[in-house]
N, CA, C, O and the ligand as a Tripos MOL2 file, in Angstrom:
@<TRIPOS>MOLECULE
protein
  277   275    70     0     0
PROTEIN
NO_CHARGES

@<TRIPOS>ATOM
      1 N         135.9070  -26.2160  -94.5930 N.3       1 MET1
      2 CA        136.0920  -26.5310  -95.9640 C.3       1 MET1
      3 C         134.7310  -26.3690  -96.7000 C.2       1 MET1
      4 O         133.7160  -26.8990  -96.2470 O.2       1 MET1
      5 N         134.7220  -25.6420  -97.8200 N.am      2 LYS2
      6 CA        133.5660  -25.4810  -98.6240 C.3       2 LYS2
      7 C         133.1980  -26.7620  -99.3010 C.2       2 LYS2
      8 O         134.0470  -27.3740  -99.9480 O.2       2 LYS2
      9 N         131.9490  -27.2030  -99.1800 N.am      3 LYS3
     10 CA        131.4980  -28.4630  -99.7770 C.3       3 LYS3
     11 C         130.9910  -28.1350 -101.2460 C.2       3 LYS3
     12 O         130.2020  -27.2050 -101.4100 O.2       3 LYS3
     13 N         131.3970  -28.8180 -102.2030 N.am      4 PRO4
     14 CA        131.0680  -28.4590 -103.6080 C.3       4 PRO4
     15 C         129.5820  -28.8470 -103.8980 C.2       4 PRO4
     16 O         129.0520  -29.8210 -103.3630 O.2       4 PRO4
     17 N         128.9830  -28.0700 -104.7290 N.am      5 ASP5
     18 CA        127.6460  -28.3740 -105.2380 C.3       5 ASP5
     19 C         127.6460  -29.2460 -106.4710 C.2       5 ASP5
     20 O         126.6510  -29.8980 -106.7880 O.2       5 ASP5
     21 N         128.7550  -29.2510 -107.1540 N.am      6 ASN6
     22 CA        128.9400  -29.9750 -108.4150 C.3       6 ASN6
     23 C         129.9910  -30.9450 -108.3660 C.2       6 ASN6
     24 O         130.9410  -30.7790 -107.6000 O.2       6 ASN6
     25 N         129.8970  -32.0570 -109.2010 N.am      7 CYS7
     26 CA        130.8750  -33.0600 -109.3180 C.3       7 CYS7
     27 C         132.0590  -32.4760 -110.0950 C.2       7 CYS7
     28 O         131.8700  -31.9940 -111.2110 O.2       7 CYS7
     29 N         133.2910  -32.5060 -109.5270 N.am      8 PRO8
     30 CA        134.4310  -31.9770 -110.2170 C.3       8 PRO8
     31 C         134.7490  -32.7170 -111.5010 C.2       8 PRO8
     32 O         135.3690  -32.1650 -112.4110 O.2       8 PRO8
     33 N         134.3080  -34.0070 -111.5710 N.am      9 ALA9
     34 CA        134.6080  -34.8350 -112.6810 C.3       9 ALA9
     35 C         133.6630  -34.5580 -113.8810 C.2       9 ALA9
     36 O         134.1450  -34.3170 -114.9880 O.2       9 ALA9
     37 N         132.2980  -34.5890 -113.6710 N.am     10 CYS10
     38 CA        131.3210  -34.5070 -114.7420 C.3      10 CYS10
     39 C         130.4940  -33.1800 -114.6580 C.2      10 CYS10
     40 O         129.8020  -32.8150 -115.6080 O.2      10 CYS10
     41 N         130.5860  -32.4910 -113.5270 N.am     11 GLY11
     42 CA        129.8380  -31.2400 -113.4300 C.3      11 GLY11
     43 C         128.4320  -31.4160 -112.9750 C.2      11 GLY11
     44 O         127.7230  -30.4160 -112.8610 O.2      11 GLY11
     45 N         127.9580  -32.6270 -112.7010 N.am     12 ALA12
     46 CA        126.5580  -32.8880 -112.2590 C.3      12 ALA12
     47 C         126.2510  -32.1060 -111.0320 C.2      12 ALA12
     48 O         127.1210  -31.9320 -110.1790 O.2      12 ALA12
     49 N         125.0560  -31.6300 -110.9110 N.am     13 LEU13
     50 CA        124.7090  -30.9350 -109.7020 C.3      13 LEU13
     51 C         124.4100  -31.8860 -108.5740 C.2      13 LEU13
     52 O         123.5100  -32.7150 -108.7090 O.2      13 LEU13
     53 N         125.0990  -31.8100 -107.4960 N.am     14 TRP14
     54 CA        124.8760  -32.7100 -106.3420 C.3      14 TRP14
     55 C         123.8860  -32.2030 -105.3230 C.2      14 TRP14
     56 O         123.4950  -32.9080 -104.3930 O.2      14 TRP14
     57 N         123.4930  -30.9720 -105.5210 N.am     15 ARG15
     58 CA        122.5470  -30.3840 -104.5140 C.3      15 ARG15
     59 C         121.1710  -31.0760 -104.6870 C.2      15 ARG15
     60 O         120.5990  -31.0980 -105.7780 O.2      15 ARG15
     61 N         120.6810  -31.6220 -103.6020 N.am     16 GLY16
     62 CA        119.3910  -32.3370 -103.6510 C.3      16 GLY16
     63 C         118.2670  -31.5370 -103.0720 C.2      16 GLY16
     64 O         118.2330  -30.3100 -103.1750 O.2      16 GLY16
     65 N         117.3240  -32.2580 -102.4460 N.am     17 GLU17
     66 CA        116.1790  -31.6230 -101.8290 C.3      17 GLU17
     67 C         116.5400  -30.6260 -100.7760 C.2      17 GLU17
     68 O         117.5840  -30.7420 -100.1350 O.2      17 GLU17
     69 N         115.6770  -29.6270 -100.5820 N.am     18 GLU18
     70 CA        115.9380  -28.7370  -99.4460 C.3      18 GLU18
     71 C         115.7070  -29.4560  -98.1580 C.2      18 GLU18
     72 O         114.8100  -30.2870  -98.0160 O.2      18 GLU18
     73 N         116.5720  -29.0970  -97.2000 N.am     19 ILE19
     74 CA        116.4270  -29.7170  -95.8930 C.3      19 ILE19
     75 C         115.3180  -28.9250  -95.1040 C.2      19 ILE19
     76 O         115.2780  -27.6950  -95.0660 O.2      19 ILE19
     77 N         114.4440  -29.7420  -94.4940 N.am     20 PRO20
     78 CA        113.3810  -29.1030  -93.6910 C.3      20 PRO20
     79 C         113.9140  -28.2160  -92.6000 C.2      20 PRO20
     80 O         114.8640  -28.5840  -91.9090 O.2      20 PRO20
     81 N         113.3020  -27.0170  -92.4290 N.am     21 ARG21
     82 CA        113.7770  -26.0540  -91.4860 C.3      21 ARG21
     83 C         114.0770  -26.6880  -90.1330 C.2      21 ARG21
     84 O         115.0920  -26.3370  -89.5310 O.2      21 ARG21
     85 N         113.2790  -27.5760  -89.6340 N.am     22 GLU22
     86 CA        113.4530  -28.1480  -88.2540 C.3      22 GLU22
     87 C         114.6820  -29.0650  -88.1940 C.2      22 GLU22
     88 O         115.0840  -29.4580  -87.0990 O.2      22 GLU22
     89 N         115.3090  -29.4290  -89.3660 N.am     23 HIS23
     90 CA        116.4290  -30.2740  -89.3210 C.3      23 HIS23
     91 C         117.7290  -29.5960  -89.7010 C.2      23 HIS23
     92 O         118.8000  -30.2040  -89.7000 O.2      23 HIS23
     93 N         117.6010  -28.2770  -90.0370 N.am     24 LEU24
     94 CA        118.7970  -27.5880  -90.5360 C.3      24 LEU24
     95 C         119.9330  -27.6140  -89.4960 C.2      24 LEU24
     96 O         121.1000  -27.6020  -89.8880 O.2      24 LEU24
     97 N         119.6360  -27.6500  -88.1860 N.am     25 HIS25
     98 CA        120.7250  -27.5750  -87.2190 C.3      25 HIS25
     99 C         121.5840  -28.9110  -87.2920 C.2      25 HIS25
    100 O         122.7120  -28.9650  -86.8020 O.2      25 HIS25
    101 N         121.0550  -29.8560  -87.8560 N.am     26 LEU26
    102 CA        121.7960  -31.1740  -87.9470 C.3      26 LEU26
    103 C         122.8090  -31.1960  -89.1020 C.2      26 LEU26
    104 O         123.6780  -32.0650  -89.1730 O.2      26 LEU26
    105 N         122.6660  -30.1870  -90.0280 N.am     27 TYR27
    106 CA        123.4450  -30.1950  -91.1900 C.3      27 TYR27
    107 C         124.4930  -29.0790  -91.2940 C.2      27 TYR27
    108 O         124.9930  -28.7890  -92.3810 O.2      27 TYR27
    109 N         124.8100  -28.4730  -90.1830 N.am     28 GLY28
    110 CA        125.9420  -27.5160  -90.2100 C.3      28 GLY28
    111 C         125.7430  -26.3940  -91.0930 C.2      28 GLY28
    112 O         126.7280  -25.9300  -91.6660 O.2      28 GLY28
    113 N         124.5440  -25.8710  -91.2890 N.am     29 GLY29
    114 CA        124.2650  -24.6800  -92.0670 C.3      29 GLY29
    115 C         123.9540  -24.9530  -93.4990 C.2      29 GLY29
    116 O         123.5930  -24.0190  -94.2140 O.2      29 GLY29
    117 N         124.0680  -26.1830  -93.9800 N.am     30 SER30
    118 CA        123.7610  -26.5080  -95.3280 C.3      30 SER30
    119 C         122.1710  -26.4330  -95.4960 C.2      30 SER30
    120 O         121.4120  -26.8010  -94.6000 O.2      30 SER30
    121 N         121.7420  -25.9340  -96.7010 N.am     31 LEU31
    122 CA        120.3120  -25.7890  -96.9250 C.3      31 LEU31
    123 C         119.7260  -26.9280  -97.7680 C.2      31 LEU31
    124 O         118.5080  -27.0300  -97.9200 O.2      31 LEU31
    125 N         120.6090  -27.7900  -98.3190 N.am     32 HIS32
    126 CA        120.1130  -28.8550  -99.1890 C.3      32 HIS32
    127 C         120.8340  -30.1550  -98.8490 C.2      32 HIS32
    128 O         121.9880  -30.1570  -98.4200 O.2      32 HIS32
    129 N         120.1290  -31.2440  -99.0500 N.am     33 TYR33
    130 CA        120.8270  -32.5500  -98.9750 C.3      33 TYR33
    131 C         121.7690  -32.7010 -100.1670 C.2      33 TYR33
    132 O         121.6620  -31.9920 -101.1670 O.2      33 TYR33
    133 N         122.6670  -33.6200 -100.0280 N.am     34 SER34
    134 CA        123.5900  -33.9590 -101.1080 C.3      34 SER34
    135 C         123.2730  -35.2890 -101.7450 C.2      34 SER34
    136 O         122.9780  -36.2650 -101.0560 O.2      34 SER34
    137 N         123.3340  -35.3280 -103.0900 N.am     35 ARG35
    138 CA        123.0270  -36.5600 -103.8100 C.3      35 ARG35
    139 C         124.2110  -37.4930 -103.8830 C.2      35 ARG35
    140 O         124.0620  -38.6350 -104.3180 O.2      35 ARG35
    141 N         125.4380  -37.0240 -103.4520 N.am     36 VAL36
    142 CA        126.5980  -37.8890 -103.5730 C.3      36 VAL36
    143 C         126.5240  -39.0920 -102.7610 C.2      36 VAL36
    144 O         125.9440  -39.0180 -101.6780 O.2      36 VAL36
    145 N         127.0230  -40.1670 -103.1320 N.am     37 ILE37
    146 CA        126.8990  -41.5100 -102.4840 C.3      37 ILE37
    147 C         128.1190  -41.7250 -101.5610 C.2      37 ILE37
    148 O         129.2650  -41.5770 -101.9870 O.2      37 ILE37
    149 N         127.8490  -42.0720 -100.3030 N.am     38 ALA38
    150 CA        128.9370  -42.4880  -99.4570 C.3      38 ALA38
    151 C         129.0490  -44.0140  -99.5310 C.2      38 ALA38
    152 O         128.0870  -44.7120  -99.2070 O.2      38 ALA38
    153 N         130.1690  -44.5310  -99.9390 N.am     39 VAL39
    154 CA        130.3620  -46.0050 -100.1400 C.3      39 VAL39
    155 C         130.8880  -46.5460  -98.7810 C.2      39 VAL39
    156 O         131.8770  -46.0840  -98.2110 O.2      39 VAL39
    157 N         130.1490  -47.5400  -98.3340 N.am     40 TYR40
    158 CA        130.4160  -48.1490  -97.0470 C.3      40 TYR40
    159 C         130.9500  -49.5470  -97.2080 C.2      40 TYR40
    160 O         130.3390  -50.3680  -97.8920 O.2      40 TYR40
    161 N         132.1050  -49.8440  -96.5760 N.am     41 ASP41
    162 CA        132.6670  -51.2010  -96.6940 C.3      41 ASP41
    163 C         132.2990  -51.9450  -95.4410 C.2      41 ASP41
    164 O         132.7250  -51.5800  -94.3460 O.2      41 ASP41
    165 N         131.4820  -53.0250  -95.5970 N.am     42 MET42
    166 CA        130.9380  -53.8170  -94.5060 C.3      42 MET42
    167 C         132.0940  -54.5230  -93.7690 C.2      42 MET42
    168 O         132.0310  -54.6910  -92.5510 O.2      42 MET42
    169 N         133.1110  -54.9230  -94.4700 N.am     43 ILE43
    170 CA        134.2620  -55.6180  -93.8130 C.3      43 ILE43
    171 C         135.1290  -54.6660  -93.0000 C.2      43 ILE43
    172 O         135.4900  -54.9390  -91.8550 O.2      43 ILE43
    173 N         135.4470  -53.5440  -93.6290 N.am     44 LEU44
    174 CA        136.2270  -52.5920  -92.9020 C.3      44 LEU44
    175 C         135.4160  -51.8010  -91.8920 C.2      44 LEU44
    176 O         135.9830  -51.1280  -91.0310 O.2      44 LEU44
    177 N         134.0480  -51.8750  -91.9930 N.am     45 ASP45
    178 CA        133.1230  -51.2370  -91.1090 C.3      45 ASP45
    179 C         133.3280  -49.6820  -91.0640 C.2      45 ASP45
    180 O         133.2520  -49.0500  -90.0110 O.2      45 ASP45
    181 N         133.5780  -49.1430  -92.2130 N.am     46 ARG46
    182 CA        133.6660  -47.6780  -92.3220 C.3      46 ARG46
    183 C         133.4730  -47.2750  -93.7200 C.2      46 ARG46
    184 O         133.5450  -48.0910  -94.6380 O.2      46 ARG46
    185 N         133.2130  -45.9560  -93.9050 N.am     47 ARG47
    186 CA        133.1530  -45.3830  -95.2370 C.3      47 ARG47
    187 C         134.5340  -45.3960  -95.8590 C.2      47 ARG47
    188 O         135.5080  -45.0030  -95.2170 O.2      47 ARG47
    189 N         134.6300  -45.8480  -97.1160 N.am     48 THR48
    190 CA        135.9110  -45.8980  -97.7850 C.3      48 THR48
    191 C         136.0430  -44.7090  -98.7990 C.2      48 THR48
    192 O         137.1350  -44.1590  -98.9440 O.2      48 THR48
    193 N         134.9900  -44.3310  -99.4640 N.am     49 HIS49
    194 CA        135.1330  -43.2380 -100.3790 C.3      49 HIS49
    195 C         133.7070  -42.7380 -100.7570 C.2      49 HIS49
    196 O         132.7050  -43.3530 -100.3940 O.2      49 HIS49
    197 N         133.6540  -41.6020 -101.5000 N.am     50 TYR50
    198 CA        132.4110  -41.1090 -102.0180 C.3      50 TYR50
    199 C         132.3810  -41.3650 -103.4880 C.2      50 TYR50
    200 O         133.4240  -41.4720 -104.1340 O.2      50 TYR50
    201 N         131.1550  -41.4670 -104.0400 N.am     51 GLU51
    202 CA        131.0000  -41.6770 -105.4400 C.3      51 GLU51
    203 C         129.8970  -40.7720 -106.0020 C.2      51 GLU51
    204 O         128.8340  -40.5910 -105.4080 O.2      51 GLU51
    205 N         130.2160  -40.2020 -107.2030 N.am     52 CYS52
    206 CA        129.2330  -39.3610 -107.8930 C.3      52 CYS52
    207 C         128.0950  -40.2450 -108.4670 C.2      52 CYS52
    208 O         128.3610  -41.2180 -109.1730 O.2      52 CYS52
    209 N         126.8300  -39.8970 -108.1580 N.am     53 PRO53
    210 CA        125.7220  -40.6980 -108.6510 C.3      53 PRO53
    211 C         125.5070  -40.6430 -110.1650 C.2      53 PRO53
    212 O         124.7300  -41.4210 -110.7190 O.2      53 PRO53
    213 N         126.1800  -39.7470 -110.8020 N.am     54 ASP54
    214 CA        125.9840  -39.6710 -112.2680 C.3      54 ASP54
    215 C         127.0880  -40.2780 -113.0940 C.2      54 ASP54
    216 O         126.8220  -40.9720 -114.0750 O.2      54 ASP54
    217 N         128.3340  -40.0250 -112.7090 N.am     55 CYS55
    218 CA        129.4640  -40.5740 -113.5310 C.3      55 CYS55
    219 C         130.3250  -41.5540 -112.7990 C.2      55 CYS55
    220 O         131.3370  -42.0110 -113.3300 O.2      55 CYS55
    221 N         129.9330  -41.9050 -111.5380 N.am     56 GLN56
    222 CA        130.5540  -42.8850 -110.7330 C.3      56 GLN56
    223 C         132.0780  -42.5860 -110.4660 C.2      56 GLN56
    224 O         132.8480  -43.4970 -110.1610 O.2      56 GLN56
    225 N         132.4610  -41.3500 -110.5850 N.am     57 ALA57
    226 CA        133.7890  -40.8890 -110.2320 C.3      57 ALA57
    227 C         133.8210  -41.0180 -108.7020 C.2      57 ALA57
    228 O         132.8510  -40.7580 -107.9900 O.2      57 ALA57
    229 N         135.0880  -41.4670 -108.2230 N.am     58 LYS58
    230 CA        135.2650  -41.7390 -106.7940 C.3      58 LYS58
    231 C         136.1760  -40.6720 -106.1750 C.2      58 LYS58
    232 O         137.1450  -40.2060 -106.7730 O.2      58 LYS58
    233 N         135.8050  -40.3200 -104.9480 N.am     59 PHE59
    234 CA        136.5560  -39.2000 -104.2300 C.3      59 PHE59
    235 C         136.9130  -39.7230 -102.8640 C.2      59 PHE59
    236 O         136.1610  -40.4850 -102.2550 O.2      59 PHE59
    237 N         138.0700  -39.3070 -102.3870 N.am     60 THR60
    238 CA        138.5190  -39.7370 -101.0180 C.3      60 THR60
    239 C         137.6410  -39.1030  -99.9230 C.2      60 THR60
    240 O         136.9630  -38.1010 -100.1520 O.2      60 THR60
    241 N         137.6720  -39.6790  -98.8020 N.am     61 LEU61
    242 CA        136.8790  -39.1740  -97.6540 C.3      61 LEU61
    243 C         137.3050  -37.7370  -97.2300 C.2      61 LEU61
    244 O         136.5230  -36.9730  -96.6650 O.2      61 LEU61
    245 N         138.5540  -37.4220  -97.5260 N.am     62 GLU62
    246 CA        139.0390  -36.1090  -97.2140 C.3      62 GLU62
    247 C         138.3170  -35.0210  -97.9510 C.2      62 GLU62
    248 O         138.2660  -33.8600  -97.5460 O.2      62 GLU62
    249 N         137.7480  -35.4660  -99.0780 N.am     63 PHE63
    250 CA        136.9770  -34.5510  -99.9590 C.3      63 PHE63
    251 C         135.8040  -33.9520  -99.2380 C.2      63 PHE63
    252 O         135.4750  -32.7840  -99.4450 O.2      63 PHE63
    253 N         135.1480  -34.7500  -98.3700 N.am     64 GLU64
    254 CA        134.0490  -34.3280  -97.5570 C.3      64 GLU64
    255 C         132.9170  -33.6000  -98.2380 C.2      64 GLU64
    256 O         132.5730  -32.4830  -97.8510 O.2      64 GLU64
    257 N         132.3180  -34.2310  -99.2720 N.am     65 PRO65
    258 CA        131.2470  -33.5740  -99.9750 C.3      65 PRO65
    259 C         129.8730  -33.7240  -99.2520 C.2      65 PRO65
    260 O         128.9160  -33.0410  -99.6160 O.2      65 PRO65
    261 N         129.7770  -34.6060  -98.2420 N.am     66 LEU66
    262 CA        128.5230  -34.8760  -97.5930 C.3      66 LEU66
    263 C         128.1720  -33.8860  -96.4880 C.2      66 LEU66
    264 O         129.0230  -33.4840  -95.6950 O.2      66 LEU66
    265 N         126.9350  -33.5170  -96.4590 N.am     67 ASP67
    266 CA        126.5080  -32.5830  -95.4150 C.3      67 ASP67
    267 C         126.5100  -33.2720  -94.0220 C.2      67 ASP67
    268 O         126.6010  -32.5900  -93.0010 O.2      67 ASP67
    269 N         126.4100  -34.6050  -93.9830 N.am     68 ASP68
    270 CA        126.3770  -35.2420  -92.6280 C.3      68 ASP68
    271 C         127.6860  -35.9890  -92.4020 C.2      68 ASP68
    272 O         127.7590  -36.8530  -91.5280 O.2      68 ASP68
    273 N         128.6980  -35.6760  -93.1580 N.am     69 ALA69
    274 CA        130.0020  -36.4330  -92.9780 C.3      69 ALA69
    275 C         130.6410  -36.0680  -91.6180 C.2      69 ALA69
    276 O         131.7090  -36.5780  -91.2810 O.2      69 ALA69
    277 ZN        130.2310  -36.9480 -111.6270 Zn       70 ZN70
@<TRIPOS>BOND
     1     1     2 1
     2     2     3 1
     3     3     4 2
     4     3     5 am
     5     5     6 1
     6     6     7 1
     7     7     8 2
     8     7     9 am
     9     9    10 1
    10    10    11 1
    11    11    12 2
    12    11    13 am
    13    13    14 1
    14    14    15 1
    15    15    16 2
    16    15    17 am
    17    17    18 1
    18    18    19 1
    19    19    20 2
    20    19    21 am
    21    21    22 1
    22    22    23 1
    23    23    24 2
    24    23    25 am
    25    25    26 1
    26    26    27 1
    27    27    28 2
    28    27    29 am
    29    29    30 1
    30    30    31 1
    31    31    32 2
    32    31    33 am
    33    33    34 1
    34    34    35 1
    35    35    36 2
    36    35    37 am
    37    37    38 1
    38    38    39 1
    39    39    40 2
    40    39    41 am
    41    41    42 1
    42    42    43 1
    43    43    44 2
    44    43    45 am
    45    45    46 1
    46    46    47 1
    47    47    48 2
    48    47    49 am
    49    49    50 1
    50    50    51 1
    51    51    52 2
    52    51    53 am
    53    53    54 1
    54    54    55 1
    55    55    56 2
    56    55    57 am
    57    57    58 1
    58    58    59 1
    59    59    60 2
    60    59    61 am
    61    61    62 1
    62    62    63 1
    63    63    64 2
    64    63    65 am
    65    65    66 1
    66    66    67 1
    67    67    68 2
    68    67    69 am
    69    69    70 1
    70    70    71 1
    71    71    72 2
    72    71    73 am
    73    73    74 1
    74    74    75 1
    75    75    76 2
    76    75    77 am
    77    77    78 1
    78    78    79 1
    79    79    80 2
    80    79    81 am
    81    81    82 1
    82    82    83 1
    83    83    84 2
    84    83    85 am
    85    85    86 1
    86    86    87 1
    87    87    88 2
    88    87    89 am
    89    89    90 1
    90    90    91 1
    91    91    92 2
    92    91    93 am
    93    93    94 1
    94    94    95 1
    95    95    96 2
    96    95    97 am
    97    97    98 1
    98    98    99 1
    99    99   100 2
   100    99   101 am
   101   101   102 1
   102   102   103 1
   103   103   104 2
   104   103   105 am
   105   105   106 1
   106   106   107 1
   107   107   108 2
   108   107   109 am
   109   109   110 1
   110   110   111 1
   111   111   112 2
   112   111   113 am
   113   113   114 1
   114   114   115 1
   115   115   116 2
   116   115   117 am
   117   117   118 1
   118   118   119 1
   119   119   120 2
   120   119   121 am
   121   121   122 1
   122   122   123 1
   123   123   124 2
   124   123   125 am
   125   125   126 1
   126   126   127 1
   127   127   128 2
   128   127   129 am
   129   129   130 1
   130   130   131 1
   131   131   132 2
   132   131   133 am
   133   133   134 1
   134   134   135 1
   135   135   136 2
   136   135   137 am
   137   137   138 1
   138   138   139 1
   139   139   140 2
   140   139   141 am
   141   141   142 1
   142   142   143 1
   143   143   144 2
   144   143   145 am
   145   145   146 1
   146   146   147 1
   147   147   148 2
   148   147   149 am
   149   149   150 1
   150   150   151 1
   151   151   152 2
   152   151   153 am
   153   153   154 1
   154   154   155 1
   155   155   156 2
   156   155   157 am
   157   157   158 1
   158   158   159 1
   159   159   160 2
   160   159   161 am
   161   161   162 1
   162   162   163 1
   163   163   164 2
   164   163   165 am
   165   165   166 1
   166   166   167 1
   167   167   168 2
   168   167   169 am
   169   169   170 1
   170   170   171 1
   171   171   172 2
   172   171   173 am
   173   173   174 1
   174   174   175 1
   175   175   176 2
   176   175   177 am
   177   177   178 1
   178   178   179 1
   179   179   180 2
   180   179   181 am
   181   181   182 1
   182   182   183 1
   183   183   184 2
   184   183   185 am
   185   185   186 1
   186   186   187 1
   187   187   188 2
   188   187   189 am
   189   189   190 1
   190   190   191 1
   191   191   192 2
   192   191   193 am
   193   193   194 1
   194   194   195 1
   195   195   196 2
   196   195   197 am
   197   197   198 1
   198   198   199 1
   199   199   200 2
   200   199   201 am
   201   201   202 1
   202   202   203 1
   203   203   204 2
   204   203   205 am
   205   205   206 1
   206   206   207 1
   207   207   208 2
   208   207   209 am
   209   209   210 1
   210   210   211 1
   211   211   212 2
   212   211   213 am
   213   213   214 1
   214   214   215 1
   215   215   216 2
   216   215   217 am
   217   217   218 1
   218   218   219 1
   219   219   220 2
   220   219   221 am
   221   221   222 1
   222   222   223 1
   223   223   224 2
   224   223   225 am
   225   225   226 1
   226   226   227 1
   227   227   228 2
   228   227   229 am
   229   229   230 1
   230   230   231 1
   231   231   232 2
   232   231   233 am
   233   233   234 1
   234   234   235 1
   235   235   236 2
   236   235   237 am
   237   237   238 1
   238   238   239 1
   239   239   240 2
   240   239   241 am
   241   241   242 1
   242   242   243 1
   243   243   244 2
   244   243   245 am
   245   245   246 1
   246   246   247 1
   247   247   248 2
   248   247   249 am
   249   249   250 1
   250   250   251 1
   251   251   252 2
   252   251   253 am
   253   253   254 1
   254   254   255 1
   255   255   256 2
   256   255   257 am
   257   257   258 1
   258   258   259 1
   259   259   260 2
   260   259   261 am
   261   261   262 1
   262   262   263 1
   263   263   264 2
   264   263   265 am
   265   265   266 1
   266   266   267 1
   267   267   268 2
   268   267   269 am
   269   269   270 1
   270   270   271 1
   271   271   272 2
   272   271   273 am
   273   273   274 1
   274   274   275 1
   275   275   276 2
@<TRIPOS>SUBSTRUCTURE
     1 MET1         2 RESIDUE 1 A MET
     2 LYS2         6 RESIDUE 1 A LYS
     3 LYS3        10 RESIDUE 1 A LYS
     4 PRO4        14 RESIDUE 1 A PRO
     5 ASP5        18 RESIDUE 1 A ASP
     6 ASN6        22 RESIDUE 1 A ASN
     7 CYS7        26 RESIDUE 1 A CYS
     8 PRO8        30 RESIDUE 1 A PRO
     9 ALA9        34 RESIDUE 1 A ALA
    10 CYS10       38 RESIDUE 1 A CYS
    11 GLY11       42 RESIDUE 1 A GLY
    12 ALA12       46 RESIDUE 1 A ALA
    13 LEU13       50 RESIDUE 1 A LEU
    14 TRP14       54 RESIDUE 1 A TRP
    15 ARG15       58 RESIDUE 1 A ARG
    16 GLY16       62 RESIDUE 1 A GLY
    17 GLU17       66 RESIDUE 1 A GLU
    18 GLU18       70 RESIDUE 1 A GLU
    19 ILE19       74 RESIDUE 1 A ILE
    20 PRO20       78 RESIDUE 1 A PRO
    21 ARG21       82 RESIDUE 1 A ARG
    22 GLU22       86 RESIDUE 1 A GLU
    23 HIS23       90 RESIDUE 1 A HIS
    24 LEU24       94 RESIDUE 1 A LEU
    25 HIS25       98 RESIDUE 1 A HIS
    26 LEU26      102 RESIDUE 1 A LEU
    27 TYR27      106 RESIDUE 1 A TYR
    28 GLY28      110 RESIDUE 1 A GLY
    29 GLY29      114 RESIDUE 1 A GLY
    30 SER30      118 RESIDUE 1 A SER
    31 LEU31      122 RESIDUE 1 A LEU
    32 HIS32      126 RESIDUE 1 A HIS
    33 TYR33      130 RESIDUE 1 A TYR
    34 SER34      134 RESIDUE 1 A SER
    35 ARG35      138 RESIDUE 1 A ARG
    36 VAL36      142 RESIDUE 1 A VAL
    37 ILE37      146 RESIDUE 1 A ILE
    38 ALA38      150 RESIDUE 1 A ALA
    39 VAL39      154 RESIDUE 1 A VAL
    40 TYR40      158 RESIDUE 1 A TYR
    41 ASP41      162 RESIDUE 1 A ASP
    42 MET42      166 RESIDUE 1 A MET
    43 ILE43      170 RESIDUE 1 A ILE
    44 LEU44      174 RESIDUE 1 A LEU
    45 ASP45      178 RESIDUE 1 A ASP
    46 ARG46      182 RESIDUE 1 A ARG
    47 ARG47      186 RESIDUE 1 A ARG
    48 THR48      190 RESIDUE 1 A THR
    49 HIS49      194 RESIDUE 1 A HIS
    50 TYR50      198 RESIDUE 1 A TYR
    51 GLU51      202 RESIDUE 1 A GLU
    52 CYS52      206 RESIDUE 1 A CYS
    53 PRO53      210 RESIDUE 1 A PRO
    54 ASP54      214 RESIDUE 1 A ASP
    55 CYS55      218 RESIDUE 1 A CYS
    56 GLN56      222 RESIDUE 1 A GLN
    57 ALA57      226 RESIDUE 1 A ALA
    58 LYS58      230 RESIDUE 1 A LYS
    59 PHE59      234 RESIDUE 1 A PHE
    60 THR60      238 RESIDUE 1 A THR
    61 LEU61      242 RESIDUE 1 A LEU
    62 GLU62      246 RESIDUE 1 A GLU
    63 PHE63      250 RESIDUE 1 A PHE
    64 GLU64      254 RESIDUE 1 A GLU
    65 PRO65      258 RESIDUE 1 A PRO
    66 LEU66      262 RESIDUE 1 A LEU
    67 ASP67      266 RESIDUE 1 A ASP
    68 ASP68      270 RESIDUE 1 A ASP
    69 ALA69      274 RESIDUE 1 A ALA
    70 ZN70       277 GROUP 0 **** ****
């Protein structure tokens, strides 16, 4: 699945810093970190959804915008 660079809700660019060359293999071919927020539920002990850092729109885990998801 292609991971989006922009928020589908507000269009904000999610692409963050470039990933150092020595860490690229950990990120499945992505060249940049993602600014999108993974929201973690301490009680459920798992990620519940993702959130846009700019407009706070929420996305399901199936959306998989994170490089390290
Ligand atoms: Zn957004």
